[in-house]
LOMAR-143148 format. One record per residue (C-alpha): residue number from 0; x, z, y. Coordinates in nm, 4 decimals. Layout:
! LOMAR-143148
REC seq     east       up    north
REC NUM        X        Z        Y
...
***
This chain:
! LOMAR-143148
REC seq     east       up    north
REC   0   2.2260  16.7877   1.2599
REC   1   2.2000  16.6911   1.6300
REC   2   2.2408  17.0259   1.7905
REC   3   2.1210  16.9211   2.1426
REC   4   1.7488  17.0049   2.1138
REC   5   1.8416  17.3519   1.9782
REC   6   2.1148  17.4318   2.2411
REC   7   1.8696  17.3160   2.5131
REC   8   1.6147  17.5613   2.3904
REC   9   1.8823  17.8436   2.3694
REC  10   1.9662  17.7749   2.7353
REC  11   1.6034  17.8063   2.8371
REC  12   1.5776  18.1358   2.6414
REC  13   1.8851  18.2715   2.8159
REC  14   1.7564  18.1756   3.1626
REC  15   1.4250  18.3375   3.1024
REC  16   1.5772  18.6605   2.9663
REC  17   1.8335  18.6785   3.2393
REC  18   1.5424  18.6959   3.4804
REC  19   1.3712  18.9608   3.2801
REC  20   1.6846  19.1805   3.2620
REC  21   1.7022  19.1955   3.6407
REC  22   1.3385  19.2521   3.7066
REC  23   1.2454  19.6001   3.8355
REC  24   0.9730  19.6437   3.5509
REC  25   1.2226  19.6629   3.2764
REC  26   1.4182  19.9898   3.2996
REC  27   1.4394  20.0808   2.9442
REC  28   1.4472  19.7432   2.7773
REC  29   1.2831  19.6698   2.4357
REC  30   1.2040  20.0333   2.3397
REC  31   0.9622  20.0729   2.6238
REC  32   0.6102  19.9830   2.5061
REC  33   0.5126  19.8452   2.8472
REC  34   0.8140  19.6242   2.8732
REC  35   0.7608  19.5100   2.5113
REC  36   0.4364  19.3366   2.6310
REC  37   0.6223  19.1597   2.9087
REC  38   0.8896  19.0505   2.6668
REC  39   0.6512  18.9203   2.4154
REC  40   0.4505  18.7283   2.6927
REC  41   0.7773  18.5626   2.7897
REC  42   0.8521  18.4604   2.4289
REC  43   0.5011  18.3122   2.4098
REC  44   0.5678  18.1032   2.7139
REC  45   0.9013  17.9908   2.5644
REC  46   0.7378  17.8821   2.2509
REC  47   0.4994  17.6723   2.4401
REC  48   0.7713  17.5127   2.6449
REC  49   0.8790  17.1517   2.6584
REC  50   1.2181  17.2367   2.4969
REC  51   1.0541  17.4198   2.2107
REC  52   0.8325  17.1098   2.1456
REC  53   1.1254  16.8841   2.1595
REC  54   1.3072  17.1072   1.8943
REC  55   0.9990  17.0953   1.6800
REC  56   0.9786  16.7167   1.7092
REC  57   1.3359  16.6792   1.6244
REC  58   1.3209  16.9118   1.3266
REC  59   1.0282  16.7379   1.1871
REC  60   1.2007  16.3995   1.2166
REC  61   1.5192  16.5024   1.0564
REC  62   1.4046  16.7522   0.7896
REC  63   1.0493  16.6943   0.7075
REC  64   1.1220  16.4674   0.3992
REC  65   0.8042  16.5683   0.1972
REC  66   0.5645  16.4817   0.4848
REC  67   0.4168  16.8362   0.4963
REC  68   0.2119  16.9756   0.7757
REC  69   0.3827  17.0023   1.1061
REC  70   0.2205  17.3431   1.1670
REC  71   0.4106  17.4854   0.8728
REC  72   0.7372  17.3738   1.0302
REC  73   0.6460  17.5043   1.3598
REC  74   0.5832  17.8436   1.1928
REC  75   0.9274  17.8259   1.0287
REC  76   1.0887  17.7597   1.3598
REC  77   0.9108  18.0392   1.5243
REC  78   1.0008  18.2741   1.2541
REC  79   1.3759  18.1729   1.2639
REC  80   1.4096  18.2866   1.6140
REC  81   1.2015  18.6109   1.5763
REC  82   1.3090  18.7276   1.2351
REC  83   1.6784  18.6402   1.2805
REC  84   1.6975  18.8696   1.5743
REC  85   1.8139  18.5884   1.8049
REC  86   1.5544  18.6627   2.0740
REC  87   1.6777  19.0414   2.0746
REC  88   2.0388  18.9509   2.0701
REC  89   2.0075  18.6998   2.3602
REC  90   1.8026  18.9458   2.5709
REC  91   2.0542  19.2330   2.5190
REC  92   2.3608  19.0149   2.6081
REC  93   2.5014  18.9498   2.2686
REC  94   2.7639  18.6759   2.2486
REC  95   2.6034  18.3588   2.1334
REC  96   2.7859  18.0825   1.9427
REC  97   2.5691  17.7658   1.9805
REC  98   2.7578  17.5801   1.7079
REC  99   2.7235  17.8739   1.4739
REC 100   2.3470  17.9030   1.5480
REC 101   2.3100  17.5270   1.4847
REC 102   2.4743  17.5528   1.1543
REC 103   2.2617  17.8567   1.0577
REC 104   1.9464  17.6811   1.1696
REC 105   2.0259  17.3655   0.9634
REC 106   2.1079  17.5814   0.6642
REC 107   1.7838  17.7871   0.6857
REC 108   1.5667  17.4810   0.7492
REC 109   1.6938  17.2812   0.4552
REC 110   1.6960  17.5775   0.2091
REC 111   1.4860  17.5438  -0.0951
REC 112   1.4996  17.9180  -0.1894
REC 113   1.5805  18.2529  -0.0191
REC 114   1.6855  18.6017  -0.1064
REC 115   1.4385  18.8826  -0.0990
REC 116   1.5179  19.2578  -0.1261
REC 117   1.2643  19.4443  -0.3328
REC 118   1.2150  19.8203  -0.3068
REC 119   0.9742  20.0139  -0.5337
REC 120   0.9383  20.3764  -0.4912
REC 121   0.9145  20.5806  -0.8096
REC 122   0.6521  20.8647  -0.8104
REC 123   0.6912  21.2139  -0.9648
REC 124   1.0617  21.1756  -1.0605
REC 125   1.3773  21.3381  -0.9265
REC 126   1.6952  21.1705  -1.0177
REC 127   2.0699  21.2855  -0.9669
REC 128   2.2188  21.2535  -0.6259
REC 129   2.4222  20.9425  -0.6948
REC 130   2.2716  20.5916  -0.7303
REC 131   2.2073  20.4671  -1.0902
REC 132   2.3315  20.1138  -1.1133
REC 133   2.2240  19.8854  -1.4042
REC 134   2.3431  19.5284  -1.3263
REC 135   2.0296  19.3541  -1.2125
REC 136   1.8779  19.6545  -1.0353
REC 137   1.9544  19.9970  -0.9204
REC 138   1.7752  20.3329  -0.8703
REC 139   1.8651  20.5064  -0.5477
REC 140   1.7414  20.6522  -0.2313
REC 141   1.7991  20.5831   0.1374
REC 142   1.8056  20.7753   0.4629
REC 143   1.5401  20.6937   0.7219
REC 144   1.8130  20.5347   0.9289
REC 145   1.9323  20.3059   0.6403
REC 146   1.5757  20.2066   0.5704
REC 147   1.5263  20.1217   0.9399
REC 148   1.8132  19.8902   0.9206
REC 149   1.7279  19.7389   0.5821
REC 150   1.3719  19.6796   0.6698
REC 151   1.4435  19.5584   1.0233
REC 152   1.2057  19.8014   1.1714
REC 153   1.2999  19.7283   1.5307
REC 154   1.2280  19.3442   1.4797
REC 155   0.9021  19.4456   1.2907
REC 156   0.7962  19.6666   1.5933
REC 157   0.8426  19.3718   1.8264
REC 158   0.6871  19.0828   1.6353
REC 159   0.5475  19.2104   1.3065
REC 160   0.3868  19.5473   1.3747
REC 161   0.1842  19.5229   1.0423
REC 162   0.5193  19.5375   0.8619
REC 163   0.6150  19.8799   1.0221
REC 164   0.6749  20.1420   0.7488
REC 165   0.6853  20.5337   0.7767
REC 166   1.0600  20.5433   0.6823
REC 167   1.0755  20.9192   0.7250
REC 168   0.8269  20.9543   0.4210
REC 169   0.9657  20.6659   0.2259
REC 170   1.3225  20.8094   0.2504
REC 171   1.2076  21.1089   0.0370
REC 172   1.1495  20.8886  -0.2714
REC 173   1.3929  20.7335  -0.5146
REC 174   1.3435  20.3632  -0.5591
REC 175   1.4178  20.0681  -0.7780
REC 176   1.6160  19.8314  -0.5758
REC 177   1.6856  19.4605  -0.6695
REC 178   1.7389  19.1196  -0.5073
REC 179   1.5199  18.8156  -0.5982
REC 180   1.5633  18.4460  -0.5340
REC 181   1.2364  18.2743  -0.4382
REC 182   1.1438  17.9161  -0.3522
REC 183   1.0463  17.8361   0.0017
REC 184   0.7246  17.6339   0.0411
REC 185   0.6881  17.3842   0.3101
REC 186   0.3502  17.2626   0.2083
REC 187   0.1072  17.5546   0.2707
REC 188  -0.1329  17.3877   0.0314
REC 189  -0.3167  17.5159  -0.2662
REC 190  -0.2478  17.2885  -0.5623
REC 191  -0.5849  17.2508  -0.7255
REC 192  -0.4440  17.0776  -1.0306
REC 193  -0.1959  17.3579  -1.0834
REC 194  -0.2268  17.5342  -1.4245
REC 195  -0.3577  17.8963  -1.4166
REC 196  -0.1466  18.1157  -1.6211
REC 197  -0.2255  18.4722  -1.7310
REC 198  -0.0626  18.7406  -1.5202
REC 199  -0.0065  19.0662  -1.6901
REC 200   0.2239  19.2258  -1.4365
REC 201   0.2026  19.2896  -1.0600
REC 202   0.5811  19.2599  -1.0639
REC 203   0.8168  18.9745  -1.1243
REC 204   1.1728  18.8990  -1.2081
REC 205   1.4216  19.1804  -1.2071
REC 206   1.1745  19.4342  -1.0793
REC 207   0.9421  19.3584  -1.3804
REC 208   1.2361  19.4143  -1.6147
REC 209   1.3297  19.7320  -1.4570
REC 210   0.9679  19.8694  -1.4742
REC 211   0.9365  19.7636  -1.8374
REC 212   1.2453  19.9682  -1.9231
REC 213   1.0904  20.2683  -1.7508
REC 214   0.7660  20.2245  -1.9436
REC 215   0.9661  20.2711  -2.2743
REC 216   1.1421  20.5915  -2.1786
REC 217   1.0394  20.9125  -2.3434
REC 218   0.8798  21.0732  -2.0330
REC 219   0.7986  21.4428  -2.0960
REC 220   0.6504  21.6319  -1.7951
REC 221   0.7035  22.0131  -1.7342
REC 222   0.3712  22.0978  -1.9162
REC 223   0.4338  21.9168  -2.2465
REC 224   0.6403  22.0382  -2.5315
REC 225   0.9318  21.8142  -2.6237
REC 226   0.7972  21.6980  -2.9723
REC 227   0.6777  21.3944  -3.1414
REC 228   0.3251  21.3446  -3.0083
REC 229   0.2421  21.1301  -3.2992
REC 230   0.2707  21.4138  -3.5484
REC 231   0.1427  21.6890  -3.3032
REC 232  -0.2085  21.8396  -3.3000
REC 233  -0.4140  21.8257  -2.9881
REC 234  -0.2171  22.0195  -2.7315
REC 235  -0.5126  22.0387  -2.4923
REC 236  -0.3825  22.1212  -2.1372
REC 237  -0.0272  22.1073  -2.2659
REC 238  -0.0536  21.7468  -2.2908
REC 239  -0.1594  21.6015  -1.9502
REC 240  -0.0225  21.2373  -2.0261
REC 241   0.1594  21.2164  -1.6958
REC 242   0.3859  20.9304  -1.6326
REC 243   0.5819  20.8127  -1.3289
REC 244   0.4609  20.4891  -1.1640
REC 245   0.5473  20.2310  -0.8919
REC 246   0.2546  20.2492  -0.6591
REC 247   0.3678  19.9434  -0.4515
REC 248   0.6628  19.7480  -0.3540
REC 249   0.8193  19.6530  -0.0266
REC 250   0.9740  19.3230  -0.0003
REC 251   1.1834  19.1963   0.2719
REC 252   1.3084  18.8462   0.3209
REC 253   1.6765  18.7944   0.3837
REC 254   1.6279  18.4404   0.5133
REC 255   1.4715  18.3586   0.8392
REC 256   1.1806  18.1363   0.7426
REC 257   0.9434  18.3799   0.5963
REC 258   0.7492  18.6635   0.7680
REC 259   0.7769  19.0123   0.6250
REC 260   0.4722  19.1205   0.4251
REC 261   0.2336  19.3851   0.5514
REC 262   0.3507  19.7455   0.5025
REC 263   0.1940  19.9428   0.2104
REC 264  -0.0243  20.2481   0.2590
REC 265   0.1971  20.5550   0.1828
REC 266  -0.0875  20.8069   0.2127
REC 267  -0.1443  20.8040  -0.1660
REC 268   0.2082  20.9048  -0.2457
REC 269   0.2003  21.2404  -0.4286
REC 270   0.3244  21.5069  -0.1856
REC 271   0.3007  21.8796  -0.1844
REC 272   0.3395  22.1335   0.0999
REC 273   0.6872  22.2731   0.1952
REC 274   0.6834  22.6501   0.2665
REC 275   0.9266  22.8492   0.4647
REC 276   1.0494  23.1996   0.3763
REC 277   0.7357  23.3459   0.5502
REC 278   0.4943  23.1420   0.3432
REC 279   0.4026  22.9149   0.6274
REC 280   0.3669  22.5442   0.5826
REC 281   0.6292  22.3647   0.7645
REC 282   0.5932  22.0130   0.6173
REC 283   0.5703  21.8307   0.2888
REC 284   0.7859  21.6768   0.0146
REC 285   0.7331  21.4550  -0.2992
REC 286   0.5637  21.6263  -0.5912
REC 287   0.8128  21.6246  -0.8920
REC 288   0.7000  21.6204  -1.2610
REC 289   1.0094  21.4801  -1.4035
REC 290   1.3505  21.6259  -1.3064
REC 291   1.6234  21.4117  -1.4601
REC 292   1.9040  21.5876  -1.2851
REC 293   2.0108  21.7505  -1.5931
REC 294   1.9637  21.4485  -1.8232
REC 295   2.1297  21.1752  -1.6255
REC 296   2.3516  21.0586  -1.9191
REC 297   2.0600  21.0318  -2.1606
REC 298   1.8498  20.8321  -1.9170
REC 299   2.1350  20.6085  -1.8022
REC 300   2.2355  20.5295  -2.1617
REC 301   1.8722  20.4657  -2.2665
REC 302   1.8259  20.2096  -1.9821
REC 303   2.1468  20.0392  -2.0450
REC 304   2.0914  20.0121  -2.4211
REC 305   1.7277  19.8939  -2.3962
REC 306   1.7998  19.6492  -2.1129
REC 307   2.0672  19.4893  -2.3285
REC 308   1.8260  19.4575  -2.6205
REC 309   1.5590  19.2997  -2.4031
REC 310   1.8023  19.0546  -2.2399
REC 311   1.9199  18.9227  -2.5803
REC 312   1.5693  18.8791  -2.7115
REC 313   1.4593  18.6851  -2.4121
REC 314   1.7014  18.4120  -2.5251
REC 315   1.5110  18.3490  -2.8452
REC 316   1.2060  18.1030  -2.7842
REC 317   1.0313  18.1737  -3.1136
REC 318   1.0220  18.5566  -3.0622
REC 319   0.8412  18.5500  -2.7179
REC 320   0.5657  18.7745  -2.8577
REC 321   0.7796  19.0625  -2.7475
REC 322   0.7474  18.9498  -2.4002
REC 323   0.3692  18.9664  -2.4313
REC 324   0.3895  19.3058  -2.5921
REC 325   0.6033  19.4351  -2.3106
REC 326   0.3608  19.2978  -2.0575
REC 327   0.0848  19.4976  -2.2259
REC 328   0.3019  19.8103  -2.2117
REC 329   0.3369  19.7618  -1.8532
REC 330  -0.0245  19.7572  -1.8003
REC 331  -0.0779  20.0673  -2.0039
REC 332   0.1807  20.2500  -1.8202
REC 333   0.0186  20.1674  -1.4941
REC 334  -0.3409  20.1997  -1.5660
REC 335  -0.5334  20.5323  -1.5922
REC 336  -0.8043  20.6524  -1.8151
REC 337  -0.9257  20.4656  -2.1175
REC 338  -0.7656  20.1403  -1.9812
REC 339  -0.4227  20.3012  -2.1101
REC 340  -0.5799  20.3101  -2.4577
REC 341  -0.6827  19.9448  -2.4519
REC 342  -0.3527  19.8069  -2.3436
REC 343  -0.1387  20.0204  -2.5699
REC 344  -0.3432  19.9333  -2.8737
REC 345  -0.3252  19.5604  -2.7550
REC 346   0.0579  19.6029  -2.7239
REC 347   0.0701  19.7131  -3.0926
REC 348  -0.1462  19.4163  -3.1898
REC 349   0.1050  19.1784  -3.0180
REC 350   0.3845  19.3414  -3.2031
REC 351   0.2679  19.3708  -3.5632
REC 352  -0.0870  19.2132  -3.5663
REC 353  -0.2107  18.8863  -3.7128
REC 354  -0.5434  18.6828  -3.6965
REC 355  -0.6480  18.7762  -4.0415
REC 356  -0.9433  18.9604  -4.1969
REC 357  -0.8849  19.3271  -4.2429
REC 358  -0.6763  19.3427  -3.9198
REC 359  -0.7475  19.7244  -3.8547
REC 360  -0.6089  19.8127  -4.2022
REC 361  -0.3186  19.5858  -4.1663
REC 362  -0.2163  19.7401  -3.8304
REC 363  -0.2685  20.0913  -3.9583
REC 364  -0.0386  20.0266  -4.2608
REC 365   0.2357  19.8546  -4.0725
REC 366   0.2473  20.1039  -3.7858
REC 367   0.2564  20.3940  -4.0292
REC 368   0.5292  20.2197  -4.2361
REC 369   0.7408  20.1631  -3.9281
REC 370   0.7056  20.5099  -3.7646
REC 371   0.6782  20.7485  -4.0612
REC 372   0.9736  20.8975  -4.2468
REC 373   0.7847  21.0093  -4.5425
REC 374   0.4376  20.9928  -4.7211
REC 375   0.3063  21.2928  -4.5475
REC 376   0.3948  21.1560  -4.2042
REC 377   0.2527  20.8156  -4.3041
REC 378  -0.0847  20.9685  -4.3994
REC 379  -0.1014  21.1558  -4.0714
REC 380  -0.0025  20.8446  -3.8583
REC 381  -0.2701  20.6412  -4.0448
REC 382  -0.5405  20.8923  -3.9629
REC 383  -0.4370  20.9068  -3.5900
REC 384  -0.4230  20.5244  -3.5688
REC 385  -0.7734  20.4902  -3.7053
REC 386  -0.9052  20.7377  -3.4585
REC 387  -0.7355  20.5488  -3.1617
REC 388  -0.8434  20.2213  -3.2841
REC 389  -1.2050  20.3211  -3.3207
REC 390  -1.2039  20.4589  -2.9694
REC 391  -1.0589  20.1289  -2.8513
REC 392  -1.3242  19.9318  -3.0378
REC 393  -1.6035  20.1468  -2.8866
REC 394  -1.4520  20.0743  -2.5355
REC 395  -1.4147  19.7119  -2.5973
REC 396  -1.7634  19.6521  -2.7302
REC 397  -1.9606  19.8751  -2.4920
REC 398  -2.0672  20.1275  -2.7515
REC 399  -2.2904  20.3727  -2.5726
REC 400  -2.1567  20.6497  -2.8115
REC 401  -1.8375  20.6392  -2.6055
REC 402  -2.0170  20.8225  -2.3213
REC 403  -2.0391  21.1384  -2.5429
REC 404  -1.6992  21.0811  -2.7089
REC 405  -1.4578  21.3592  -2.6216
REC 406  -1.1449  21.1617  -2.5320
REC 407  -0.8729  21.3881  -2.4050
REC 408  -0.5397  21.3206  -2.2506
REC 409  -0.3644  21.3838  -2.5771
REC 410  -0.5395  21.0845  -2.7238
REC 411  -0.4143  20.8569  -2.4490
REC 412  -0.0673  21.0110  -2.4827
REC 413  -0.0610  20.9486  -2.8534
REC 414  -0.1604  20.5889  -2.8012
REC 415   0.1193  20.5354  -2.5498
REC 416   0.3684  20.7105  -2.7884
REC 417   0.2494  20.5020  -3.0808
REC 418   0.2935  20.1765  -2.8713
REC 419   0.6329  20.2872  -2.7224
REC 420   0.7854  20.3791  -3.0542
REC 421   0.6645  20.0622  -3.2178
REC 422   0.8099  19.8562  -2.9320
REC 423   1.1430  20.0173  -2.9536
REC 424   1.1491  19.9789  -3.3213
REC 425   1.0674  19.6035  -3.2993
REC 426   1.3369  19.5484  -3.0305
REC 427   1.5947  19.7082  -3.2667
REC 428   1.4736  19.5189  -3.5654
REC 429   1.4907  19.1854  -3.3910
REC 430   1.8226  19.2536  -3.2500
REC 431   1.9614  19.3506  -3.5925
REC 432   1.8229  19.0251  -3.7363
REC 433   1.9692  18.8197  -3.4458
REC 434   2.3031  18.9709  -3.4934
REC 435   2.3058  18.9057  -3.8662
REC 436   2.1806  18.5511  -3.8248
REC 437   2.4419  18.4749  -3.5634
REC 438   2.7271  18.6166  -3.7817
REC 439   2.6065  18.4326  -4.0934
REC 440   2.5080  18.1221  -3.9087
REC 441   2.1575  18.1154  -4.0440
REC 442   1.8368  18.0091  -3.8958
REC 443   1.6278  18.2821  -3.7213
REC 444   1.3078  18.3741  -3.9109
REC 445   0.9722  18.3299  -3.7562
REC 446   0.7433  18.6092  -3.6424
REC 447   0.5293  18.5581  -3.9599
REC 448   0.8294  18.6016  -4.1787
REC 449   0.9580  18.9188  -3.9827
REC 450   0.6124  19.0825  -4.0302
REC 451   0.5740  18.9895  -4.3902
REC 452   0.8508  19.2307  -4.4866
REC 453   0.6375  19.5185  -4.3556
REC 454   0.3802  19.4571  -4.6189
REC 455   0.6172  19.4949  -4.9024
REC 456   0.6874  19.8486  -5.0545
REC 457   1.0436  19.9483  -5.1066
REC 458   1.0534  19.8389  -5.4807
REC 459   0.8999  19.4972  -5.3794
REC 460   1.1561  19.4426  -5.1177
REC 461   1.4392  19.5154  -5.3678
REC 462   1.2918  19.2826  -5.6305
REC 463   1.2340  19.0129  -5.3711
REC 464   1.5879  19.0280  -5.2448
REC 465   1.7348  19.0273  -5.5896
REC 466   1.5286  18.7218  -5.6786
REC 467   1.6082  18.5251  -5.3659
REC 468   1.9792  18.5913  -5.4173
REC 469   1.9719  18.4098  -5.7512
REC 470   1.7696  18.1075  -5.6429
REC 471   1.9360  17.7929  -5.5108
REC 472   1.8922  17.6817  -5.1466
REC 473   1.6552  17.3940  -5.2595
REC 474   1.4083  17.6222  -5.4076
REC 475   1.1265  17.5296  -5.5068
REC 476   1.2120  17.1676  -5.5063
REC 477   1.4699  17.1903  -5.7905
REC 478   1.1994  17.3151  -6.0259
REC 479   0.9594  17.0299  -5.9897
REC 480   0.8760  16.8457  -6.3039
REC 481   0.9670  16.4874  -6.3430
***
């Protein structure tokens, strides 16, 4: 890259800021609100200067290979100087290496993708003090000072005030933290011919995987007895169906071509009053329904084990139905009210359902077969499934009787528990089959074949296995008449 246009512009910036630093109206530099307006006005003049225009022309000529809009590239150039902190550094007298900046500029402008840090606060949960690291993501909290640096709050205050976050409040919450690689678009165009795909999750990549694992954990709040909800009677107020959630994400670009997104609204985060020894309110702190401080090992082991199972199954193209089911589990975990019931039953259908007559009975029998340990449990689970499926059908078909139906939190909790346990069972089942097929070097069975075994009773499975073991590999061709 020819660095002359970039260096010329850096020199103009230095001259402009040198004058500002010695002006009488700048006693407290960039932290003074009045001076910030003068500083921003100077930057606006710089970005309308001849030198900036020349840098833009040179960049377009050298790097605009796809003939995209010039305005998009001018936006990238402006963002590079602002988001990288160059303007602040030059103003405050930082040592500037023109060759190094030129190299960084060329690297950024030609980048096809960039790193983003994603933070997702977890409501209602208290974790142990140390961070929990799980490979692709971690669960940890930050001080307000650490968040100010990570989220580049000083730069946001200067150039992107919409991205400023209340870090003092945010620092009180534990967060899922991960880094994502995302493509950089230089077109700025909506592709009208692009295929529209169903979107089941507000999350993507590593953050989506982390949230899926959380949705499968056996959350028990302080009001609920620690028992199998599928076999318990209506617990009334003792089953509030509370689950943690990720109310929003904060995403911050690590590259210098993308603006930071707008800051989320923190006002809906669940907080409660903090009282002093005299009973006076002195502040607020996060409301905690799930304290995992005493069960760190159990939680850590669960996340590691299930994450490993999910990662293995993701590599099997013919078993992608599990991905659809996990997407529905996500939606059920995030939604409230009867929507939970809809998505959890839909997740069960994605796991063990088929497009055949008598689907309700098929699902009922398969779920009870999977989750029950004996005939008595099977009978009870069948009855519960029928009730939940009827409620779901009323909701789907707009049945006016649903207005008078007494749906309680216990029903929603049982639907979630049924879907959760069925999902965990299927993950274990698939991984067992995958391991055996890999070891024996045999083809992986299809979803239909996997599910067909659920319809056989114990005696039928034994008889079928014995019969298959004595038949030749060419069966049934070897028995064709001539």
